[in-house]
C-alpha positions, 0 to 999 in steps of 0.5 A, spaced: 221 819 925 217 824 920 220 827 913 225 831 911 223 838 911 227 839 905 225 834 900 219 831 904 222 824 903 222 819 909 228 815 908 232 819 914 237 816 918 239 816 925 246 818 925 247 821 932 243 820 939 245 827 942 247 824 950 245 830 955 239 832 950 234 835 956 229 834 950 231 827 947 234 830 941 236 824 936 240 827 929 238 825 923 240 825 915 236 825 910 238 819 904 235 822 898 238 830 899 243 830 904 239 835 909 241 833 917 236 836 923 234 834 930 227 830 931 226 831 939 222 826 944 219 832 949 220 839 947 216 842 953 222 840 957 226 845 952 230 850 957 230 857 958 235 859 963 241 862 961 247 856 960 254 857 956 254 850 958 259 845 953 253 841 953 246 840 949 243 846 954 247 851 951 244 857 949 239 863 951 246 868 952 243 871 946 250 875 944 252 870 938 249 875 933 252 881 935 260 877 934 257 877 928 255 884 926 261 885 923 262 880 918 254 882 915 256 890 915 263 888 910 260 884 906 253 889 905 258 894 904 261 892 899 255 891 894 251 897 892 244 895 892 240 900 895 235 898 901 229 902 903 225 897 905 229 892 911 228 886 915 232 882 920 228 875 922 231 874 929 232 882 931 235 879 938 238 885 942 239 890 935 246 889 933 243 890 926 237 894 926 241 899 929 246 899 924 241 899 919 237 905 921 243 909 921 247 907 915 242 903 910 233 906 911 229 909 916 225 904 914 226 897 918 222 891 920 224 887 926 222 880 928 223 878 935 219 874 940 223 875 947 221 881 949 227 881 955 232 884 949 228 889 945 230 895 950 235 898 945 230 899 939 223 898 942 222 905 942 226 907 935 220 910 931 225 908 924 223 900 927 217 897 927 217 891 931 214 884 930 214 881 938 213 875 935 216 869 931 217 870 924 212 865 922 206 867 926 207 874 923 203 878 918 207 881 912 206 884 905 209 880 900 213 882 895 215 889 899 223 888 902 229 890 898 233 885 904 232 880 908 237 879 914 237 872 918 243 871 921 244 865 926 236 864 926 234 859 920 237 853 924 232 855 929 225 855 925 220 850 926 220 848 918 227 851 915 223 850 908 217 853 910 221 860 912 225 861 906 219 860 902 216 865 907 222 870 906 222 869 898 215 871 899 216 877 901 222 880 898 221 884 892 223 881 885 230 883 885 230 883 893 236 880 897 237 876 902 243 875 907 244 869 910 248 866 916 248 859 919 252 855 924 256 850 919 256 842 919 263 842 917 266 843 925 264 836 925 271 835 922 275 839 927 280 834 931 279 839 937 272 838 939 271 838 946 263 841 946 256 838 943 255 842 937 247 838 936 245 843 942 237 843 944 235 850 941 237 847 933 234 844 930 236 844 923 243 843 921 246 845 914 252 843 910 254 848 905 252 844 899 245 842 901 243 849 904 247 852 896 242 846 892 236 848 896 235 855 895 237 854 889 232 851 887 227 854 891 228 861 887 235 864 890 241 866 886 247 866 890 251 872 889 257 871 894 258 866 899 263 866 904 265 863 911 269 858 914 268 851 918 264 855 924 259 859 919 256 858 912 255 865 910 251 867 903 248 874 900 243 871 895 238 875 891 231 872 889 230 870 882 226 872 877 223 865 876 221 861 882 218 854 881 212 856 885 211 862 882 211 858 875 206 853 877 202 858 880 202 863 874 200 856 870 194 854 874 191 860 873 192 861 866 190 854 864 183 855 868 183 862 864 185 859 857 180 853 858 174 858 860 176 862 854 176 855 849 169 854 849 169 862 846 174 859 841 170 853 839 164 857 838 167 861 834 170 856 829 163 852 830 160 858 827 165 859 821 164 851 819 157 853 818 159 857 812 166 855 810 170 850 808 175 850 814 181 845 815 185 845 822 192 845 822 195 841 827 191 835 830 194 834 837 194 837 844 191 844 842 186 841 837 184 835 842 183 841 848 179 846 842 175 838 843 175 837 850 174 844 853 172 848 847 166 844 845 168 843 837 164 840 833 168 835 829 163 833 824 164 839 822 171 840 820 173 839 812 178 836 814 185 836 818 193 836 816 198 834 821 204 832 817 208 828 822 202 824 826 199 822 820 204 817 819 202 814 825 194 816 826 189 816 820 184 819 824 184 824 831 176 825 834 173 820 828 176 826 823 180 824 817 188 826 818 192 828 811 199 831 811 200 838 807 200 836 800 191 834 801 192 842 801 193 842 793 188 837 791 182 840 796 183 848 796 178 850 804 176 857 804 179 858 811 185 855 815 186 855 823 194 853 825 193 849 832 201 850 832 206 854 837 213 854 834 211 852 827 206 857 826 210 861 823 213 856 818 207 853 817 204 859 814 209 861 809 208 854 806 201 854 805 202 862 802 207 858 797 201 855 793 198 857 788 191 860 788 191 860 795 192 868 797 184 868 798 185 863 803 184 866 810 189 864 815 188 864 822 192 862 828 191 859 835 194 864 839 190 870 836 184 866 836 185 865 843 187 872 845 181 875 842 176 871 846 180 873 853 
């Protein structure tokens, strides 16, 4: 049955076998995050004919996005954000892109793989048309002020991949207008038509969709809808988990390389000076492991908290602050972060320490890049 497209969990519960599906659709609910998605037995049998069927073979009429246009216009006009660059994913018959060119900007990109529905805008010089699936289009990152995605996400091969790519192509404060069918329609008591049609792979409940979008870098600015549709206006969040992790990995790699130069400076200093390191935990360990710090020449270590639990770290004796009163060093290097200022103040309170040189780790690291 595979994995959940949102959380990757394999614990999926079969909740519905779509009786008249032409591609053997079975509907699963993720027992971890709650996403509902269809899995197919034979996608090669997917129908391509126009159908207004009440069964699972509904589709290919391509009129639904026109019906949703008025709601979109009203919401976007109520926000004063200026949209200079706009992308419509699944531009269909052009209802939104044609309106956008007239009312928002003359810089509109449209993605629509169906060549049979693009006549109204294929020759518009202000609209750049990509006749491919969104997943297959190479787009610039951090480029669009607005991405419009109306009744498209449910069709994606991977909704999570589409959301991630949308996030990448949006500017740092870019907007996403998202409109999808609402799973709450299942609660209605007058249903006679199949909701889980073969054209839809994903079926969204409001909470699951909101939670996923927030966790993946979107802030909800406004939301509305009814039992049939979920409408969200979202803004790309300034801090995005994947961006943060990417930045962290790059920073960690660069800083650990810089530690070699930091370690070399300290090693050279210790040949002529009595050097004390204040802080005996993670930064100190990183200097030893990645900076090739020569522990044999450290005059002594100070760590007011660690001293109660470990007498030595990397075979160097650990003392508390009072050791400074007994054995005055020439140079102190503070290996701390948030406590750097308070440690410096405590050292300067000691009599006769005006001539002791004090450096902190951040200064050493920055000067070694």
